[in-house]
TORKOL-4160 file (C-alpha; in steps of 0.2 Angstrom, whole numbers, padded with zeros to 4 digits, m for minus):
434
<pt num="1" X="m0154" Y="0216" Z="m0113"/>
<pt num="2" X="m0153" Y="0226" Z="m0098"/>
<pt num="3" X="m0136" Y="0239" Z="m0099"/>
<pt num="4" X="m0128" Y="0236" Z="m0084"/>
<pt num="5" X="m0121" Y="0253" Z="m0077"/>
<pt num="6" X="m0107" Y="0256" Z="m0069"/>
<pt num="7" X="m0118" Y="0261" Z="m0053"/>
<pt num="8" X="m0121" Y="0243" Z="m0051"/>
<pt num="9" X="m0104" Y="0240" Z="m0044"/>
<pt num="10" X="m0098" Y="0244" Z="m0025"/>
<pt num="11" X="m0093" Y="0259" Z="m0021"/>
<pt num="12" X="m0076" Y="0267" Z="m0026"/>
<pt num="13" X="m0071" Y="0265" Z="m0005"/>
<pt num="14" X="m0072" Y="0244" Z="m0006"/>
<pt num="15" X="m0062" Y="0245" Z="m0023"/>
<pt num="16" X="m0050" Y="0254" Z="m0015"/>
<pt num="17" X="m0050" Y="0244" Z="0001"/>
<pt num="18" X="m0049" Y="0230" Z="m0008"/>
<pt num="19" X="m0033" Y="0235" Z="m0018"/>
<pt num="20" X="m0027" Y="0236" Z="0001"/>
<pt num="21" X="m0030" Y="0219" Z="0007"/>
<pt num="22" X="m0013" Y="0213" Z="0005"/>
<pt num="23" X="m0002" Y="0229" Z="0013"/>
<pt num="24" X="m0013" Y="0228" Z="0025"/>
<pt num="25" X="m0011" Y="0211" Z="0030"/>
<pt num="26" X="0008" Y="0210" Z="0028"/>
<pt num="27" X="0009" Y="0226" Z="0040"/>
<pt num="28" X="m0002" Y="0215" Z="0053"/>
<pt num="29" X="0010" Y="0200" Z="0049"/>
<pt num="30" X="0026" Y="0213" Z="0055"/>
<pt num="31" X="0018" Y="0221" Z="0071"/>
<pt num="32" X="0015" Y="0200" Z="0077"/>
<pt num="33" X="0025" Y="0194" Z="0089"/>
<pt num="34" X="0037" Y="0179" Z="0083"/>
<pt num="35" X="0036" Y="0169" Z="0096"/>
<pt num="36" X="0029" Y="0151" Z="0094"/>
<pt num="37" X="0010" Y="0147" Z="0097"/>
<pt num="38" X="0007" Y="0138" Z="0115"/>
<pt num="39" X="0005" Y="0121" Z="0109"/>
<pt num="40" X="m0002" Y="0115" Z="0127"/>
<pt num="41" X="m0019" Y="0122" Z="0124"/>
<pt num="42" X="m0031" Y="0111" Z="0130"/>
<pt num="43" X="m0039" Y="0108" Z="0110"/>
<pt num="44" X="m0021" Y="0107" Z="0103"/>
<pt num="45" X="m0017" Y="0093" Z="0114"/>
<pt num="46" X="m0032" Y="0085" Z="0110"/>
<pt num="47" X="m0030" Y="0085" Z="0092"/>
<pt num="48" X="m0013" Y="0080" Z="0092"/>
<pt num="49" X="m0019" Y="0064" Z="0102"/>
<pt num="50" X="m0032" Y="0060" Z="0090"/>
<pt num="51" X="m0022" Y="0066" Z="0075"/>
<pt num="52" X="m0004" Y="0062" Z="0077"/>
<pt num="53" X="0010" Y="0064" Z="0064"/>
<pt num="54" X="0016" Y="0047" Z="0071"/>
<pt num="55" X="0016" Y="0033" Z="0083"/>
<pt num="56" X="0028" Y="0022" Z="0092"/>
<pt num="57" X="0021" Y="0006" Z="0093"/>
<pt num="58" X="0027" Y="m0010" Z="0104"/>
<pt num="59" X="0023" Y="m0028" Z="0100"/>
<pt num="60" X="0014" Y="m0037" Z="0114"/>
<pt num="61" X="0013" Y="m0053" Z="0104"/>
<pt num="62" X="0020" Y="m0063" Z="0089"/>
<pt num="63" X="0007" Y="m0077" Z="0081"/>
<pt num="64" X="0013" Y="m0091" Z="0069"/>
<pt num="65" X="0001" Y="m0092" Z="0054"/>
<pt num="66" X="m0003" Y="m0102" Z="0040"/>
<pt num="67" X="0005" Y="m0099" Z="0022"/>
<pt num="68" X="0023" Y="m0090" Z="0029"/>
<pt num="69" X="0013" Y="m0076" Z="0039"/>
<pt num="70" X="0014" Y="m0069" Z="0056"/>
<pt num="71" X="0002" Y="m0060" Z="0066"/>
<pt num="72" X="0008" Y="m0044" Z="0078"/>
<pt num="73" X="m0002" Y="m0038" Z="0090"/>
<pt num="74" X="0006" Y="m0020" Z="0093"/>
<pt num="75" X="0000" Y="m0006" Z="0106"/>
<pt num="76" X="0006" Y="0010" Z="0110"/>
<pt num="77" X="0024" Y="0010" Z="0116"/>
<pt num="78" X="0018" Y="0026" Z="0130"/>
<pt num="79" X="0002" Y="0018" Z="0134"/>
<pt num="80" X="m0011" Y="0029" Z="0126"/>
<pt num="81" X="m0024" Y="0024" Z="0118"/>
<pt num="82" X="m0022" Y="0022" Z="0099"/>
<pt num="83" X="m0029" Y="0033" Z="0088"/>
<pt num="84" X="m0045" Y="0026" Z="0082"/>
<pt num="85" X="m0046" Y="0020" Z="0063"/>
<pt num="86" X="m0060" Y="0016" Z="0051"/>
<pt num="87" X="m0063" Y="m0003" Z="0045"/>
<pt num="88" X="m0053" Y="m0007" Z="0032"/>
<pt num="89" X="m0039" Y="0005" Z="0033"/>
<pt num="90" X="m0020" Y="0004" Z="0035"/>
<pt num="91" X="m0006" Y="0009" Z="0046"/>
<pt num="92" X="0012" Y="0013" Z="0036"/>
<pt num="93" X="0027" Y="0006" Z="0047"/>
<pt num="94" X="0044" Y="0014" Z="0045"/>
<pt num="95" X="0062" Y="0004" Z="0046"/>
<pt num="96" X="0079" Y="0009" Z="0043"/>
<pt num="97" X="0087" Y="m0007" Z="0037"/>
<pt num="98" X="0104" Y="m0009" Z="0028"/>
<pt num="99" X="0105" Y="0013" Z="0027"/>
<pt num="100" X="0090" Y="0012" Z="0018"/>
<pt num="101" X="0074" Y="0021" Z="0023"/>
<pt num="102" X="0058" Y="0009" Z="0018"/>
<pt num="103" X="0041" Y="0012" Z="0021"/>
<pt num="104" X="0027" Y="m0003" Z="0020"/>
<pt num="105" X="0007" Y="m0002" Z="0023"/>
<pt num="106" X="m0002" Y="m0014" Z="0032"/>
<pt num="107" X="m0019" Y="m0017" Z="0034"/>
<pt num="108" X="m0026" Y="m0018" Z="0050"/>
<pt num="109" X="m0036" Y="m0033" Z="0054"/>
<pt num="110" X="m0043" Y="m0027" Z="0071"/>
<pt num="111" X="m0060" Y="m0016" Z="0075"/>
<pt num="112" X="m0058" Y="0001" Z="0080"/>
<pt num="113" X="m0064" Y="m0005" Z="0098"/>
<pt num="114" X="m0049" Y="m0013" Z="0101"/>
<pt num="115" X="m0038" Y="0004" Z="0097"/>
<pt num="116" X="m0049" Y="0011" Z="0111"/>
<pt num="117" X="m0040" Y="m0004" Z="0121"/>
<pt num="118" X="m0025" Y="0001" Z="0116"/>
<pt num="119" X="m0022" Y="m0014" Z="0102"/>
<pt num="120" X="m0020" Y="m0014" Z="0084"/>
<pt num="121" X="m0014" Y="m0030" Z="0073"/>
<pt num="122" X="m0008" Y="m0033" Z="0058"/>
<pt num="123" X="m0004" Y="m0050" Z="0048"/>
<pt num="124" X="0014" Y="m0049" Z="0037"/>
<pt num="125" X="0017" Y="m0063" Z="0024"/>
<pt num="126" X="0035" Y="m0067" Z="0019"/>
<pt num="127" X="0038" Y="m0060" Z="0001"/>
<pt num="128" X="0054" Y="m0071" Z="m0007"/>
<pt num="129" X="0058" Y="m0056" Z="m0014"/>
<pt num="130" X="0055" Y="m0045" Z="0002"/>
<pt num="131" X="0066" Y="m0036" Z="0011"/>
<pt num="132" X="0054" Y="m0026" Z="0025"/>
<pt num="133" X="0042" Y="m0045" Z="0026"/>
<pt num="134" X="0057" Y="m0054" Z="0028"/>
<pt num="135" X="0066" Y="m0045" Z="0040"/>
<pt num="136" X="0049" Y="m0043" Z="0053"/>
<pt num="137" X="0046" Y="m0062" Z="0051"/>
<pt num="138" X="0063" Y="m0065" Z="0055"/>
<pt num="139" X="0072" Y="m0053" Z="0067"/>
<pt num="140" X="0057" Y="m0044" Z="0077"/>
<pt num="141" X="0053" Y="m0052" Z="0094"/>
<pt num="142" X="0040" Y="m0045" Z="0108"/>
<pt num="143" X="0044" Y="m0029" Z="0116"/>
<pt num="144" X="0054" Y="m0023" Z="0101"/>
<pt num="145" X="0045" Y="m0003" Z="0097"/>
<pt num="146" X="0040" Y="0002" Z="0079"/>
<pt num="147" X="0037" Y="0018" Z="0070"/>
<pt num="148" X="0022" Y="0021" Z="0066"/>
<pt num="149" X="0011" Y="0034" Z="0055"/>
<pt num="150" X="m0005" Y="0034" Z="0058"/>
<pt num="151" X="m0020" Y="0025" Z="0050"/>
<pt num="152" X="m0025" Y="0030" Z="0033"/>
<pt num="153" X="m0034" Y="0024" Z="0015"/>
<pt num="154" X="m0050" Y="0026" Z="0008"/>
<pt num="155" X="m0054" Y="0007" Z="0008"/>
<pt num="156" X="m0068" Y="0008" Z="0020"/>
<pt num="157" X="m0086" Y="0005" Z="0023"/>
<pt num="158" X="m0097" Y="0022" Z="0022"/>
<pt num="159" X="m0114" Y="0021" Z="0031"/>
<pt num="160" X="m0120" Y="0034" Z="0016"/>
<pt num="161" X="m0111" Y="0030" Z="0001"/>
<pt num="162" X="m0112" Y="0011" Z="0003"/>
<pt num="163" X="m0126" Y="0000" Z="0001"/>
<pt num="164" X="m0135" Y="m0010" Z="0015"/>
<pt num="165" X="m0127" Y="m0028" Z="0005"/>
<pt num="166" X="m0112" Y="m0026" Z="0005"/>
<pt num="167" X="m0098" Y="m0039" Z="m0004"/>
<pt num="168" X="m0079" Y="m0043" Z="0001"/>
<pt num="169" X="m0069" Y="m0051" Z="m0012"/>
<pt num="170" X="m0051" Y="m0055" Z="m0007"/>
<pt num="171" X="m0037" Y="m0067" Z="m0007"/>
<pt num="172" X="m0022" Y="m0071" Z="0004"/>
<pt num="173" X="m0020" Y="m0058" Z="0016"/>
<pt num="174" X="m0033" Y="m0048" Z="0008"/>
<pt num="175" X="m0043" Y="m0054" Z="0020"/>
<pt num="176" X="m0035" Y="m0042" Z="0033"/>
<pt num="177" X="m0048" Y="m0028" Z="0029"/>
<pt num="178" X="m0061" Y="m0038" Z="0026"/>
<pt num="179" X="m0058" Y="m0046" Z="0044"/>
<pt num="180" X="m0060" Y="m0028" Z="0052"/>
<pt num="181" X="m0076" Y="m0026" Z="0041"/>
<pt num="182" X="m0084" Y="m0041" Z="0049"/>
<pt num="183" X="m0077" Y="m0036" Z="0065"/>
<pt num="184" X="m0086" Y="m0020" Z="0067"/>
<pt num="185" X="m0103" Y="m0028" Z="0061"/>
<pt num="186" X="m0101" Y="m0040" Z="0073"/>
<pt num="187" X="m0098" Y="m0026" Z="0086"/>
<pt num="188" X="m0114" Y="m0016" Z="0080"/>
<pt num="189" X="m0102" Y="m0002" Z="0075"/>
<pt num="190" X="m0108" Y="m0001" Z="0056"/>
<pt num="191" X="m0127" Y="m0007" Z="0052"/>
<pt num="192" X="m0122" Y="m0019" Z="0035"/>
<pt num="193" X="m0124" Y="m0035" Z="0029"/>
<pt num="194" X="m0108" Y="m0042" Z="0023"/>
<pt num="195" X="m0104" Y="m0058" Z="0012"/>
<pt num="196" X="m0083" Y="m0062" Z="0012"/>
<pt num="197" X="m0079" Y="m0072" Z="m0004"/>
<pt num="198" X="m0061" Y="m0078" Z="0001"/>
<pt num="199" X="m0052" Y="m0087" Z="m0011"/>
<pt num="200" X="m0041" Y="m0098" Z="m0002"/>
<pt num="201" X="m0027" Y="m0112" Z="m0007"/>
<pt num="202" X="m0036" Y="m0127" Z="0002"/>
<pt num="203" X="m0044" Y="m0129" Z="0018"/>
<pt num="204" X="m0028" Y="m0132" Z="0028"/>
<pt num="205" X="m0020" Y="m0113" Z="0022"/>
<pt num="206" X="m0036" Y="m0101" Z="0028"/>
<pt num="207" X="m0029" Y="m0086" Z="0037"/>
<pt num="208" X="m0039" Y="m0082" Z="0055"/>
<pt num="209" X="m0050" Y="m0098" Z="0049"/>
<pt num="210" X="m0054" Y="m0099" Z="0068"/>
<pt num="211" X="m0060" Y="m0083" Z="0070"/>
<pt num="212" X="m0069" Y="m0081" Z="0051"/>
<pt num="213" X="m0080" Y="m0094" Z="0057"/>
<pt num="214" X="m0084" Y="m0089" Z="0075"/>
<pt num="215" X="m0089" Y="m0070" Z="0067"/>
<pt num="216" X="m0099" Y="m0081" Z="0054"/>
<pt num="217" X="m0112" Y="m0084" Z="0068"/>
<pt num="218" X="m0120" Y="m0068" Z="0066"/>
<pt num="219" X="m0133" Y="m0067" Z="0055"/>
<pt num="220" X="m0128" Y="m0051" Z="0047"/>
<pt num="221" X="m0112" Y="m0061" Z="0041"/>
<pt num="222" X="m0109" Y="m0074" Z="0030"/>
<pt num="223" X="m0092" Y="m0081" Z="0025"/>
<pt num="224" X="m0089" Y="m0091" Z="0008"/>
<pt num="225" X="m0072" Y="m0100" Z="0006"/>
<pt num="226" X="m0067" Y="m0105" Z="m0013"/>
<pt num="227" X="m0055" Y="m0117" Z="m0014"/>
<pt num="228" X="m0043" Y="m0115" Z="m0027"/>
<pt num="229" X="m0035" Y="m0133" Z="m0027"/>
<pt num="230" X="m0051" Y="m0137" Z="m0032"/>
<pt num="231" X="m0053" Y="m0126" Z="m0046"/>
<pt num="232" X="m0066" Y="m0115" Z="m0041"/>
<pt num="233" X="m0067" Y="m0097" Z="m0044"/>
<pt num="234" X="m0077" Y="m0082" Z="m0039"/>
<pt num="235" X="m0087" Y="m0077" Z="m0053"/>
<pt num="236" X="m0104" Y="m0068" Z="m0055"/>
<pt num="237" X="m0115" Y="m0084" Z="m0054"/>
<pt num="238" X="m0105" Y="m0086" Z="m0037"/>
<pt num="239" X="m0111" Y="m0070" Z="m0029"/>
<pt num="240" X="m0127" Y="m0071" Z="m0036"/>
<pt num="241" X="m0131" Y="m0087" Z="m0028"/>
<pt num="242" X="m0126" Y="m0078" Z="m0009"/>
<pt num="243" X="m0134" Y="m0061" Z="m0014"/>
<pt num="244" X="m0150" Y="m0055" Z="m0022"/>
<pt num="245" X="m0150" Y="m0037" Z="m0016"/>
<pt num="246" X="m0140" Y="m0023" Z="m0025"/>
<pt num="247" X="m0121" Y="m0024" Z="m0018"/>
<pt num="248" X="m0105" Y="m0014" Z="m0015"/>
<pt num="249" X="m0088" Y="m0022" Z="m0017"/>
<pt num="250" X="m0075" Y="m0021" Z="m0007"/>
<pt num="251" X="m0060" Y="m0031" Z="m0017"/>
<pt num="252" X="m0043" Y="m0035" Z="m0010"/>
<pt num="253" X="m0028" Y="m0045" Z="m0020"/>
<pt num="254" X="m0013" Y="m0043" Z="m0030"/>
<pt num="255" X="m0016" Y="m0036" Z="m0047"/>
<pt num="256" X="m0021" Y="m0052" Z="m0059"/>
<pt num="257" X="m0034" Y="m0056" Z="m0043"/>
<pt num="258" X="m0041" Y="m0037" Z="m0045"/>
<pt num="259" X="m0041" Y="m0039" Z="m0066"/>
<pt num="260" X="m0051" Y="m0056" Z="m0064"/>
<pt num="261" X="m0063" Y="m0050" Z="m0052"/>
<pt num="262" X="m0067" Y="m0034" Z="m0063"/>
<pt num="263" X="m0070" Y="m0043" Z="m0080"/>
<pt num="264" X="m0083" Y="m0054" Z="m0068"/>
<pt num="265" X="m0090" Y="m0039" Z="m0061"/>
<pt num="266" X="m0092" Y="m0031" Z="m0078"/>
<pt num="267" X="m0108" Y="m0041" Z="m0082"/>
<pt num="268" X="m0119" Y="m0033" Z="m0068"/>
<pt num="269" X="m0123" Y="m0014" Z="m0069"/>
<pt num="270" X="m0112" Y="m0008" Z="m0054"/>
<pt num="271" X="m0110" Y="0010" Z="m0052"/>
<pt num="272" X="m0095" Y="0017" Z="m0051"/>
<pt num="273" X="m0096" Y="0021" Z="m0031"/>
<pt num="274" X="m0100" Y="0003" Z="m0028"/>
<pt num="275" X="m0085" Y="m0005" Z="m0033"/>
<pt num="276" X="m0068" Y="0000" Z="m0023"/>
<pt num="277" X="m0052" Y="m0010" Z="m0022"/>
<pt num="278" X="m0034" Y="m0012" Z="m0015"/>
<pt num="279" X="m0020" Y="m0020" Z="m0025"/>
<pt num="280" X="m0008" Y="m0028" Z="m0013"/>
<pt num="281" X="0010" Y="m0037" Z="m0015"/>
<pt num="282" X="0013" Y="m0030" Z="m0032"/>
<pt num="283" X="0016" Y="m0012" Z="m0030"/>
<pt num="284" X="0025" Y="m0015" Z="m0013"/>
<pt num="285" X="0042" Y="m0018" Z="m0024"/>
<pt num="286" X="0058" Y="m0020" Z="m0017"/>
<pt num="287" X="0076" Y="m0013" Z="m0022"/>
<pt num="288" X="0080" Y="m0030" Z="m0032"/>
<pt num="289" X="0098" Y="m0026" Z="m0033"/>
<pt num="290" X="0099" Y="m0030" Z="m0015"/>
<pt num="291" X="0102" Y="m0046" Z="m0011"/>
<pt num="292" X="0103" Y="m0052" Z="0009"/>
<pt num="293" X="0116" Y="m0064" Z="0013"/>
<pt num="294" X="0103" Y="m0077" Z="0015"/>
<pt num="295" X="0099" Y="m0076" Z="0000"/>
<pt num="296" X="0117" Y="m0077" Z="m0008"/>
<pt num="297" X="0119" Y="m0092" Z="0004"/>
<pt num="298" X="0105" Y="m0099" Z="m0003"/>
<pt num="299" X="0111" Y="m0099" Z="m0021"/>
<pt num="300" X="0131" Y="m0105" Z="m0015"/>
<pt num="301" X="0121" Y="m0120" Z="m0007"/>
<pt num="302" X="0108" Y="m0125" Z="m0024"/>
<pt num="303" X="0127" Y="m0122" Z="m0036"/>
<pt num="304" X="0135" Y="m0134" Z="m0024"/>
<pt num="305" X="0122" Y="m0146" Z="m0023"/>
<pt num="306" X="0119" Y="m0145" Z="m0043"/>
<pt num="307" X="0140" Y="m0152" Z="m0044"/>
<pt num="308" X="0136" Y="m0165" Z="m0032"/>
<pt num="309" X="0123" Y="m0172" Z="m0047"/>
<pt num="310" X="0132" Y="m0168" Z="m0060"/>
<pt num="311" X="0148" Y="m0179" Z="m0051"/>
<pt num="312" X="0138" Y="m0194" Z="m0051"/>
<pt num="313" X="0130" Y="m0194" Z="m0069"/>
<pt num="314" X="0139" Y="m0208" Z="m0081"/>
<pt num="315" X="0149" Y="m0203" Z="m0098"/>
<pt num="316" X="0136" Y="m0205" Z="m0108"/>
<pt num="317" X="0124" Y="m0195" Z="m0098"/>
<pt num="318" X="0135" Y="m0181" Z="m0100"/>
<pt num="319" X="0139" Y="m0184" Z="m0118"/>
<pt num="320" X="0120" Y="m0182" Z="m0121"/>
<pt num="321" X="0120" Y="m0167" Z="m0109"/>
<pt num="322" X="0135" Y="m0159" Z="m0117"/>
<pt num="323" X="0127" Y="m0157" Z="m0133"/>
<pt num="324" X="0110" Y="m0151" Z="m0126"/>
<pt num="325" X="0118" Y="m0138" Z="m0116"/>
<pt num="326" X="0128" Y="m0132" Z="m0131"/>
<pt num="327" X="0110" Y="m0130" Z="m0141"/>
<pt num="328" X="0104" Y="m0125" Z="m0126"/>
<pt num="329" X="0119" Y="m0110" Z="m0123"/>
<pt num="330" X="0118" Y="m0105" Z="m0142"/>
<pt num="331" X="0101" Y="m0101" Z="m0140"/>
<pt num="332" X="0105" Y="m0092" Z="m0125"/>
<pt num="333" X="0117" Y="m0081" Z="m0130"/>
<pt num="334" X="0103" Y="m0076" Z="m0145"/>
<pt num="335" X="0091" Y="m0072" Z="m0132"/>
<pt num="336" X="0103" Y="m0063" Z="m0124"/>
<pt num="337" X="0106" Y="m0052" Z="m0139"/>
<pt num="338" X="0088" Y="m0049" Z="m0145"/>
<pt num="339" X="0085" Y="m0045" Z="m0124"/>
<pt num="340" X="0082" Y="m0026" Z="m0122"/>
<pt num="341" X="0093" Y="m0018" Z="m0111"/>
<pt num="342" X="0087" Y="m0010" Z="m0097"/>
<pt num="343" X="0090" Y="0007" Z="m0095"/>
<pt num="344" X="0096" Y="0017" Z="m0079"/>
<pt num="345" X="0095" Y="0037" Z="m0077"/>
<pt num="346" X="0100" Y="0050" Z="m0068"/>
<pt num="347" X="0089" Y="0058" Z="m0054"/>
<pt num="348" X="0091" Y="0075" Z="m0045"/>
<pt num="349" X="0083" Y="0077" Z="m0030"/>
<pt num="350" X="0081" Y="0094" Z="m0022"/>
<pt num="351" X="0072" Y="0094" Z="m0004"/>
<pt num="352" X="0070" Y="0111" Z="0004"/>
<pt num="353" X="0087" Y="0107" Z="0012"/>
<pt num="354" X="0098" Y="0098" Z="0000"/>
<pt num="355" X="0100" Y="0092" Z="m0016"/>
<pt num="356" X="0106" Y="0072" Z="m0022"/>
<pt num="357" X="0109" Y="0063" Z="m0038"/>
<pt num="358" X="0106" Y="0046" Z="m0037"/>
<pt num="359" X="0103" Y="0033" Z="m0051"/>
<pt num="360" X="0086" Y="0024" Z="m0055"/>
<pt num="361" X="0084" Y="0009" Z="m0069"/>
<pt num="362" X="0068" Y="0011" Z="m0082"/>
<pt num="363" X="0059" Y="m0003" Z="m0072"/>
<pt num="364" X="0061" Y="0001" Z="m0056"/>
<pt num="365" X="0048" Y="0014" Z="m0047"/>
<pt num="366" X="0057" Y="0032" Z="m0042"/>
<pt num="367" X="0052" Y="0030" Z="m0025"/>
<pt num="368" X="0063" Y="0012" Z="m0022"/>
<pt num="369" X="0078" Y="0023" Z="m0029"/>
<pt num="370" X="0076" Y="0036" Z="m0017"/>
<pt num="371" X="0074" Y="0023" Z="m0003"/>
<pt num="372" X="0091" Y="0015" Z="m0009"/>
<pt num="373" X="0100" Y="0030" Z="m0007"/>
<pt num="374" X="0092" Y="0033" Z="0010"/>
<pt num="375" X="0080" Y="0048" Z="0005"/>
<pt num="376" X="0067" Y="0049" Z="0017"/>
<pt num="377" X="0053" Y="0051" Z="0002"/>
<pt num="378" X="0037" Y="0054" Z="0012"/>
<pt num="379" X="0024" Y="0037" Z="0007"/>
<pt num="380" X="0011" Y="0028" Z="0013"/>
<pt num="381" X="m0001" Y="0016" Z="0003"/>
<pt num="382" X="0012" Y="0015" Z="m0012"/>
<pt num="383" X="0000" Y="0010" Z="m0024"/>
<pt num="384" X="m0003" Y="0029" Z="m0032"/>
<pt num="385" X="m0020" Y="0032" Z="m0021"/>
<pt num="386" X="m0017" Y="0042" Z="m0005"/>
<pt num="387" X="m0005" Y="0055" Z="m0013"/>
<pt num="388" X="0006" Y="0058" Z="0002"/>
<pt num="389" X="0022" Y="0055" Z="m0009"/>
<pt num="390" X="0019" Y="0069" Z="m0022"/>
<pt num="391" X="0031" Y="0077" Z="m0030"/>
<pt num="392" X="0036" Y="0091" Z="m0043"/>
<pt num="393" X="0044" Y="0084" Z="m0058"/>
<pt num="394" X="0055" Y="0097" Z="m0063"/>
<pt num="395" X="0062" Y="0092" Z="m0078"/>
<pt num="396" X="0060" Y="0074" Z="m0088"/>
<pt num="397" X="0052" Y="0060" Z="m0094"/>
<pt num="398" X="0041" Y="0047" Z="m0083"/>
<pt num="399" X="0028" Y="0034" Z="m0086"/>
<pt num="400" X="0013" Y="0028" Z="m0075"/>
<pt num="401" X="0002" Y="0013" Z="m0078"/>
<pt num="402" X="m0014" Y="0021" Z="m0083"/>
<pt num="403" X="m0022" Y="0007" Z="m0068"/>
<pt num="404" X="m0014" Y="0014" Z="m0054"/>
<pt num="405" X="m0013" Y="0031" Z="m0061"/>
<pt num="406" X="m0025" Y="0042" Z="m0046"/>
<pt num="407" X="m0017" Y="0060" Z="m0048"/>
<pt num="408" X="m0030" Y="0071" Z="m0050"/>
<pt num="409" X="m0030" Y="0081" Z="m0066"/>
<pt num="410" X="m0025" Y="0098" Z="m0059"/>
<pt num="411" X="m0007" Y="0086" Z="m0051"/>
<pt num="412" X="m0006" Y="0081" Z="m0068"/>
<pt num="413" X="m0006" Y="0096" Z="m0078"/>
<pt num="414" X="0007" Y="0105" Z="m0066"/>
<pt num="415" X="0021" Y="0090" Z="m0067"/>
<pt num="416" X="0016" Y="0081" Z="m0048"/>
<pt num="417" X="0019" Y="0061" Z="m0049"/>
<pt num="418" X="0018" Y="0048" Z="m0038"/>
<pt num="419" X="0035" Y="0041" Z="m0035"/>
<pt num="420" X="0025" Y="0023" Z="m0028"/>
<pt num="421" X="0020" Y="0021" Z="m0047"/>
<pt num="422" X="0030" Y="0030" Z="m0056"/>
<pt num="423" X="0046" Y="0025" Z="m0068"/>
<pt num="424" X="0057" Y="0036" Z="m0078"/>
<pt num="425" X="0061" Y="0034" Z="m0095"/>
<pt num="426" X="0075" Y="0048" Z="m0094"/>
<pt num="427" X="0085" Y="0058" Z="m0086"/>
<pt num="428" X="0073" Y="0068" Z="m0072"/>
<pt num="429" X="0073" Y="0081" Z="m0060"/>
<pt num="430" X="0062" Y="0082" Z="m0043"/>
<pt num="431" X="0059" Y="0090" Z="m0028"/>
<pt num="432" X="0056" Y="0080" Z="m0015"/>
<pt num="433" X="0046" Y="0082" Z="0002"/>
<pt num="434" X="0054" Y="0070" Z="0017"/>
């Protein structure tokens, strides 16, 4: 083995210069002007237009769809072109509802060409427990403005990474990114073959049906409707009957749906890079202890109706039901006694300016607790993928769903969490960017 001599290293002069790098750098910084960099440079203006921090949108049109869904056509409120996006990406809308700072991601169902023409399109399905979805579909009207974060997400087609044959699998509102895929292929922006398997309730509840049928006239696009009411399902045999070559899968739906699709696809030899999924409607949680006046009124009406019905019953019925109710009440009491208590924990929140002390239940995400207390925590995807809500856990214990945990190894090692999918298991202290 050749002996390494000191002479093989750089001269001592270079070592001295290396040691002085930090001090010399600081001297240069101290000499620089404190005047802010000119933001009017042409390059800066171009960059800000392409990648703005936020966008003010105006509602141009609202269309009532099937299955308690509304479609919103949005434009830049100031008439500028909307930032371009990749098919399959989402935008994040920001609201202040009942003194709660809330953000929600919505997939764009329009094509990138529409953005050039100053049009974004999203669809919002009413969620029975959804504060934001109910607020939007019951209150928003044409010419209202919305605050929006630019398009984001890795659920998009890649000409290099993905196979020529693309398989889209979706249900309900999960059709939105698939429509964007189809539009991009239809308009010759992407050179792919697309087959969409769309699980629907029945033939009368198909979102974007007319548009999908029109897109299917293109030889590169196939639309397969799978009717749930007829006990049809999306399985590997169905996929193989339409797709014979190797393919890349994009799946979009609720958590249970994605689990079923994963199970089916385990029967084929798919590379990890050839399966991507997005979970919708499951992680987008609402603060459960906040009940709107509409819900309260509905509960009152149900109770009143029950009283009326009970008054009509005969004495014999009442006696029989009294015994049954007593048994039920006893069982209920026993069940309630055995029901595990939901713990509530203290969360100390540090921002760059303030300190907050809030409460969070163990079955509630930390992000939901922050929103309830109007702490303007950063968030986009709300399913643990984008990392935009990345937060430092200073002290305490948490739990994360392993299936949704997409943190980098270095973040896990250094106690960074994604509050959108994280639950407390003790009192905790965190530092939040707002």
